[in-house]
Structure formats: structure tokens, C-alpha cells
C-alpha positions, 0 to 999 in steps of 0.5 A: 626746576633744579640745576646741577652746577655741572649739568643743568638739572631740572625738577624736584622729582626723584621719581624712582626709588628703586628700581630694579626694584622699587617705586617708593620707599616706606618711610613709615610716616606717622604724622606730626609729633609722632616719630620715636627719636633714635637713640644715637650717641653724639658722635660722627666719624671723627669721633665727636659731633660738635653741633655748636660749630654748626658746620653744615648750617654755615655752608648752607647759609653761605650758599643762600647769601651768594645764590638765592633767587630773591634776597628780599625773601631772606628774613634772618629773624624768621629763619632763626625762629623757624629753625628752632621750632622745627627742632622742638617738633623733633626733640622732646626736651626742647621747647621754644617760646617766641616773643613778638613785637607789635608788628608780629616779628620775632624779637626774642626766643626763650629756649628750654631744654628740659629744666634749663632755660635761656633767652636769646634776643633777636634784635640784632639778627639783621643779616645772615652773618648774625644769623649764623652766630646766633644759631651757633650760640643756641646750638651750644646751649642745646648741646650742653643740656641735651641727653647723651642719646640725642642725635646732634647731626640730625638736629642740625639737619632739622634746624637747617631745613626749618630755616630753609622752609621760610624761603620756598617749598623747594629749597631743602637740605638732602640727606646722604641716602636721599641724595644717592636715590636722587642721583639714581633717579636722574641717571635712569640706569643702575645695577639690578635684577629688573623687578619693581617690588613693594611690601604687602602684608609684611612680605616683599612682593614682586609687582612687575618684571621688566622685559629683557632683564635677569629676573625676566629670563629667570622666570620671575613673575608679578605676584612672586614673594621674595622670602630670602635675599642671600642668607637673610629673611625678608619678613618685615624687612623695610622696602629700602633695606630690601632695595639696597640688598637687591642692587649691586654692581653689574656682573655680581650675583645674588641668590633669592628664594621665591614663594609662588602661589601653588608652590609648597616651599620657596625655591632658590634663584641665583641671578646676575645683576645687569645695568638696568635701563629705566625707560621714561617713555612708553608709546602705543598706536591709537589707530587712525594714524594717531601715535601716543607717547607718555613721558613718565619723567625727564631723566638722562635717557628721556630724549633718546627714549622719545626718539626710539618711540617715534621711530617705532611709531613711524616704522616702515614708512607709516605716516603720523596723522597726529601725536598725543604727548602725555605728561600727566603726573610727570613731576619733572627731571633734567632741564637739558632733556626737557629742552631736547624734547621741546626742540624735537617738535619746535623749529624756531623760537624761544623754548625757556628763559631762566632769570636771576637777580630780579630779572637782571640776568637772563639765559634763553634756550632756543629751538633748532631747526635740524631734525624737527618734527613740525608737520604733525598735529599734536595734543599735550595732556597735562594735569596737576601732577605735571610739574617743572620740566613737564611744564616747560615742555607744555609751555613751549609747545603751547606758547610757540603755537605748536600743540593744543593742551588738554586736561587740568591746570598744571602744578605751577612750579616755575622755579629753578633749583641748583644742587650743591653737594655738601660732603655726602649730602646736598643742598637743593637751592632755588636760584632762579625762575624760568619763563615760558615763551613770551616771558610768561611765568607759570609760578603758582599758576601753572600751564592753563590748558586750551581745553579744560577737562572737568571729570564728573561722576554721578552715583548715589553714594559718591558725587563728583560735580566739583573739582577738589579745592586742594587739588586745584591749588598746586604750587600755590597751596604750598607754604612760602611758595614764590610769587612772580610779576610775570604771570598773566591771567589766562583762561581756558578756551573751552571747558569740557565736562566728561562723565566718568564711570567709577571704573574709568575714574579708578583706571588711572592712578594705580601703582604702576602707571607706566603702561600706554593709556587708553583712558577716556582723555587719551581717546578724546585727544585721539578723536580731536586730532582726527577732527582737527588735523591742523599743525598750528594751535590756533587753527586747531582750536577753530577746527575742533570747535564743532567736535567739542561742542558736539561732545559737550552736548552729548556729555551734558545729556549723559549727566542730565540722564544720570542725575535724573535717575537720582531724582534731580532735574539738571536742566539749565534755566533759561532766565538770567540773574543771580539766584537768591538762596537760603540753605540750612544744614542739619546733622542727623545722628545714628538711630536711637541717639537724640538730636543735638547729642554728640556723635562718636567716631565709628558712627554712621551719620547723615548731613541733610541740606535744604536749599530754598529759592527766595528769588524771582527766577528759577535756579538751576544746576545747584549743588554744594560742597561741604567744608570741614576739618573732619576728614570724612565730611570735607569735600562731600558733595550734595546735589539739588538741581533746579529749584523754582522760585519759592520752592526748596530742594533737599539732599542727604549724604550718609557718612561713615566715620572711621573708628580711628578718628580723634575727638574733635569739634569743628564747623561744617559749612556748605558752599553752594554752586550754580553750574560750577560758579560759586555763589559765595556770599549769596548763600545765607550763613545759616548753611553752617553747623557745629559738630562735636565728635567723641573718640572711641576709648583707646587701647594701649598695649603692654607685653612680656617676651621670653624664649622657648627653645624646646628644639634647642637647649631647652633653658630659655636662653638664646645660643648660637646655632639654635632655633627658638620661639619668641613667645610674646604675651600682649595685654590691652591695658587701655580703656578701649577694645582693640579692633585688629591687633597685629604683632611683627618682629623685625630683624636688626642683627643682619643675616646671622639671625633669620626670621622664619615667622615674624607676623602674628595677627591677634585680631580683636583684643578687649580691654583688659584681655591678653593674647599669646603669640609666637615668632620663630627665629634661628641664630647662626653660629657665625653671629658675632654680636653678644645679643640678638637685636629685634624691633617688636611692633604691636599695632591696632590696624583698626584704631591706628594705635601702636607701640614699639620696643627694641628687644635685645636678647643676650646670647649665651655660651653653648656650654651652659647646662641644657634644660631637662624636662621634669614634673613636680611642684615646688613652693616658693619658701621665701619671697618675693622671687623674680621669675626670669625669661630664661635660666640666667639672671641677665634675662628679663624679669617676667614675674614676681612670685610671692612666698607660698606660691606652689608652681609646677616645675617643668624644666630644670637647667643646672641651678634653675627651674623652669616653672609654669606661671599660670594654669593650663600653660601649653608652653614648656616653660613660662619663667625661670627661678633659682632652684634653691628658692623652691621646696619640693611639695607632694600631695598639694595643688598648684597655687598661682595666687602669688604670681604677679606678671611684670610686663617688659614694656608698658607705655605710659598711661594718660588720664585727662578727665577734661580733655573732651569736655569742651570741643567747641568754645568761644573762650580764648583758652582751654584748661587742661589737667591730668596725670601721666602714669609710668610703669618703667623703673630706673632713672629714665627721663619722663616728660609730658608735653602738649602741642597746639599744631606745631607749637609746643605750648607746654612741657614738664619733665619729671623722673628726678630723685624727688617726688613720686616716680610712677606718676606726674600730674600736670595742669596748664592753660592752652591758648586757642586760635580762632578756628580749629586747634589741633592738640596732641598731649604726649607722655614719654618715658625714655626714647621708646615709651610714648603715649599720645592723645590727640583731639581738636577744639574749635574756637568760634569767633573771628581773629582780631 
């Protein structure tokens, strides 16, 4: 729950992001350690960003000192450590080594920035004042030693959020952009067109159109593609950028070009923006007098939307015999709206209580009798996605005995946040916890339903007889979650197993989950209200018993029948006692591979489990879940059913391992259940096996780019008012074949540059092979910049390997001599000669041509000759050399042997011969050695570093005047923790040339 100082806010949920247009932003999260840092100067609007003054951090620490809910959780030493560990994951040059005392508390930090190292003692950091001064000291050291391209403001935000992460999961420093979106999300209205958009295959696509909006009146349809917004192409435009362009003040106009299936070309639409009201409530009539209301989130108009829905359900004097209130996947929102919704159904009593300062300060919110709908039976639907404000409503309706709660236990967020505006940013800080009626905390435990639903599915290829452990954890699964002494151990009154078909399981959780739901659980709630029409919760439970018993018996028989079709006896045993079982796991490699051999990413393997009953009574409804750090294996279920004494049962599950998996070693363990009760230690520890899996050889991409302007001046130069092709030659310089290569180019120069064709699929690209792609762009005469800024991405969508580079194409005067087509052979008399991408020395070098090479001259532009650098080249020109470097030859054949192509961009190569030699070990460390090779020129920074989890355990910088410039050897011993160790080796040149190699090593044995 979140509270604004001016108006009480609740919930961490910014559910909407866009609106008129969008439900989510594409932040392109690539995972830990994989972000490419921005090349930004150390400046802000005042001219210089002074990291050492830590202005933002000091303000955040001041609010923690004054307002944080639990001062006992404030640990200045740990906060300082977490702040700098967060920075080291973001900034390549920074490494932090933590020295701890005998109790495991940080006592000293060794901070390195490239070759510079300094120690910072923490022994005197005993309060938040000293924390401030210590971090200012560290920030000063960072600022003095980081490269000029480091984004110091981003470093301060990163450090501050690292510091806040030690308090609880919901205290966070919010960036200005995210804060603006958060405010829109809670207001529920803004200026826009009335469409929900997303990006599909690089194309901005309309997902839905809201009734009564400008887009609906203009005739826009779901599935339409928006090709242009104003004068700007939307090809490869980020979702957030598109949303910002489509939004605007009500009354303003925007032109969009729409492509539709069956149309030959895009058509323009000019739309006038209006205030778009996002409805947080939808409703429906379920029949038999039962109404349905779904609240998606709690925003500024939720209570009014609820009132409108109830009015429509009771229009014409219709009587409601019951109401289903659906709060599933509702992440929360505004506190005042949650209170108003609760008050609409409860006539008296406490709705919610907030407590501060260890319970010393209390604020109770009570129900009012006026306008209460307290004579209609109610069922509330919840699940793990129900959090914060939705838990307040469900908790009030349950504990005030007003409604039955059906579903799965809610998320368990029982904390209150205040939003403090800090300039354009904001701090969301936990300042209290809330209690449901009866002073019951749901923090980390959630609202436990009266009728707990366990959705089962039975299919030979996919079993779901046991709820996913991670899904069950909710708030309790978050790092640093708060605890409360006010929690009570509550159990569901009834547990109901429902068998779902595959279609029913997929019916929920789609992109647009705002329509009235007629899924299995909704209809169960309707039938229960018909069978148990009591207004009071306890009486309703008594009335519902017969209905629920009959439904469970029917569902039970459906499961027995479904598993019987798979050869599994799912009948319950009549005897008592705990089964005594012995289980054994076997990994069956692909056909033709010997037993015990390593498996490989891309294999289809079989895990076979055999369970023997060594007890004296039958064991029934035996099933198991596989636990492993290998994603496709984790959570896989196996079913054995009834096992008689002395008998055994076997189940095999076939697992297709994606080719993109990293090399890894891991333990696979089988946990056995009888019904849904874990047998825990009763199962023998033989039900465990160690798996070593090799990765596929990795592709790696280099490329060169040039301009082909046959429709323009023909000189390979970008000029204003010109349309041209950007020809990109991509080569797989890695050791492995690429599965599905896609190239995209994104405009970063504004509307004066227009991309007509910006996505090219190469498909498979073998190691050592090359492919040529063409993008089409145009530059308007209004371009003010002296270059065209583009972002090129090369992605193997199968193996998830990628590279990206910022392209800066210089823009030249139109007065330059145009290209004239020609056809003669020219010999390079003296070499080597640099061949450029265009007829000017400021364009990129695409090749070096040795003396003696004889090349076809296809174009001449002033003093430059466009030459073909390869035989049978279909392009008009592939490289430009000075005309004076060529001697005309007659009667000879072209000789290309002297041409050496120079890639514009080639990421570093990482050679680590012993990386996968040991993937499972009992050793306390792993020796790692290799060589990083760099293709770039000039004084760019070059690094090799290694992460183990979030810890940067090795760092080496190179690129100085001494030593070789093209290679860096490295060797280190990586300490291993017991269990799974995720390792990432990174070779980086400058800001954008990055190569990573990920693998996991499993250390056997127990932690001491």
C-alpha cells in the first residue's frame, strides 16, 4: 500500500502504462550484467553533475531517518555495501570486495575503478548520518576515476536503490519517467486516442479500441498497424516512444497512417485527442440473478465505476440474488478507493487499520451505514496476483463476515508506502503496516480463502497436480520482505480441486484481461451463490457444504478418469499410516548417446523416476515434482498413483532443452507427495541425480555498413532530401551456427529521418558465413543535425545471442559531385589503399586493398571511384577509393585477392578453454583462464570481468600503451558457494562492444 502525503494512496501498482494506448512498456530487460551502459557525459541541466555531493541520496536518507516503518531494519553498514554492490553490477569499471567480521557483518570495502583502488572502513558507520558521509567519500572517489562517459546521475540512482533494497521490496527511488507514468496510472484519465497498442514483429499494432473514443469513431480496428505517427516512421520504434507521441493534450490533433490486412498501402487518419477515461471496473450478468463485477485496479474513478456497474446490474428494479466480486490479478492502487469500495458493502465495523512506530500510532478507518449494499450475498475471487488495496477489500469483506473468499491465497503485501516527490523523481517509502479487521496482519501471508481452489490439469505431456512453489510464495518470496507479529495461522475451510482442460487453463492471463470473465471459477462462484444465498459468511459456508462436497466428488472422479486413461490408478487407499517409499531418478540421454554422457542444449532427454513402496500399507495418489536450477526441468511433475506394498511404479517425462541454454551443472531432486502432502524426509535421498549440460557453440556477429544511393546522387554519401539504401553485410565470426538471425535498424534522429524498411530476416547463418541485407531510409531537407543517428541490432532469436551498435552516418552538402556510372578495370598501383563506404574520407573504411588488386570501377564521383570489392556483386558500388590510386587496365581479368574487408563493428572474442571442463565439483574454487581478443582500433577501454551471481569476483583492465592491443590474457580462481554458482565472463571494449559467456557450476557438499 502506498500513501501520498496529500491524498492517501495505496498499492505499488502502476497498472497501466499507456493508455490510450499501452498496457506495458518494452524495457528490453536482458537480465543481470547484460545492459549496455549509455554514453552520457557527467552533466545535468546546471552544467555539471556533482556525484560527490550525493544530493538525491541525502534527501532519501533523510526520509528514511524520519519516516521508515521499522528503524530496527536500518543497518547502515549493510546499506553502504548494498549501494556499492548495485553500482558494480551497472558500471563495468567498478568492483567492490567486502571484508566481513566473524559475525558476517561488513567491516571494510575495497572499491576499485579500473586500476585505481581504495579501501573504505565501515567500523564507524553506525547511523544514517555517518552513512551519508561515507558514501559521499566513496562517490568522490568514483567521480575522480570513472571515464568521462559515465552517467553519474544514473550511478547515484543505482546506489540509492541498492541501499533501499536492504529495507524492504517496496521502498524504491522512482525515476522521473516512471513517476509520470505512475501518476497517470492512479488518475485513470489522460489525453489520447482510445487505443491499446503493442509492438509485434517490430510493428506498432493496435491491440484493442475503446468504445466511444476518437479511434473508435474513426473506424480503427484491432490488428491495424500504425506505420507512421505524424512524419515519423514507427518501424522498430520503442513502445514508450510511440505512447509519448500518441498522447497529448485533449483537443490537439495527430495524424497516423494505418496499414490493414487487405489494403495495398497505408491510409492517413487525422484524429483529435480527447480525455480518455480508463475504466477500472467491468461487469456482467451471470444469469439467475447473479451479477459479476471485476475491479482491475484501484484508481481515482474506481468507486464511481463500481457504482455505475451496480446501477446497471440493478436497472429496471432487477433484484440481485448475489454478486461475484473479482479481484484476481488486481495489484492495488489508491487507499481511499479501496475504503470506498469496502464501505459500499459493509454497514459497520473497522475496514482497515494502519500502524506506525511499532504499533504506537494507529489510524482506523470505519464503515458507514449510508448507501450500504448489505443484503446481497457475495463471493470474492482472489489469487496470488491480488495485492495491496485488493487485499484490504478482500480482508474487510472476509473478517467483517460479509463475503465468502474463493481462490488461492493472495500476495501478502500488508505494508503502507508514502510517495515523496523529489524534484521530478519520487521516493516510495514504507512508513507503516496495515491490519485487516480484528488487527490481523496479512504481511507475507496474504488473505487465505475460505474455499481454496487447486486447479489441476492432466495430460500425458503436461501434468499439473501440485501448485508451483514459487507461485505460492508471493510477498514472502521477495528479498528483504517485512515480517509482522500480528499474523495468525489461518487455514482454508474447504479445499476444492478443479480439473481444467488445456483450453480453460489458457483462457485467463491473456494480454487483455479486462473483459467480463466466464471462466470455471467465475461460474463456480455463481453456482455457489445460488446454492448458498446467505448474506453472512459463516452461514454461507454452512449452506455451501453440500454443494461443495458434491462438486468435489464430481471433480475427483474426473481426475480419476483422466489419470486412468494414462494408466495411473488414482483411487485413495483406505489404510492409514505414512507411506515408506524409496525413489530413484535416471537420466536417459538422446538415442545414440551412451548412458552417463553429458547432455547438450537442444537435446530431448527423458528423466525416469521409479518409486518403490517398502512399507506395509498401500500408498495412494503418489506424485512428484522435480526441483532443479535448470529451467525446463524445474517444476516438471511425475505421477505414480497407487503403489501396493512391495510394488513399484515408474513414470517418465520427456524434456526438450532449448538450444539457447547455457552450459550448467545442477542437481535434480524429486520431491514426493501423497495427495498434496509432501512426504519430505520420508522419501529416500537416492531420488537425486547430478546433471552436466554443455551449451551449443555460440555465434558472434561482425558487420560492415555502407550507403547505396542509386536513387540519389550515387556517391555513397547521405545528403538532405535523399532516399538511400543502407547495405549491411553481417558475418558470423563465432564458433557456432546461428539459428534465426534478424537485423533491425532504429531511427534515433527524430522525424527528419524516415525508415521505410527497417527489419531484415537472414534466418540461419552458419559459422563463417555472411549475408547481405538492405534497409531503406530517407532524409528530409529539414534535418538540422550533421549526421543521421541509427541503432543497428543483430539478434539470433533462436540462441538469444545479439550485438548492437550506434551508427552515425555523416550528412554531406548537396553540392558534392554526383556519381556517374562507369565500367572499366583499375589496378591499385601502390597499397594498401583504404576503401571507404562513400566518396569521402570521413566515411567508414570498409576494406583495405593491397597493391596489385584489379577491381571493376562501376561509378566515378569527382576524385573518387566506386569499385566492386567482390565478384558478381549486385550493388552499384561496394567501396570508394581515390581515383588517383587506380591505373586503368585493359585486357586483364579482375583480381580480388588483395581485398581485405574491414568490419565496422566486431565484438570481442572470448576463448575460455577450461570453462566447461568442470560443471559439477566438490572443490571450493574454480580455476578459470582464457584470452579476450579485440578487433577495435584506437585508445578504447578494454576489460575482462567475471560475475558470480551479483558479485564481481574478477576484473582486469587493458588497452594501455604497453602490451598487445588486440589480446588480453586472464586467469583467476573463482570461489564457489555450495550449490549452484551462476558465472558470467564479460569482455568489453568501450561502451557498446560486449561479449558475454554464461555458465553455471554446481558445488556439492553443504555450507559450513
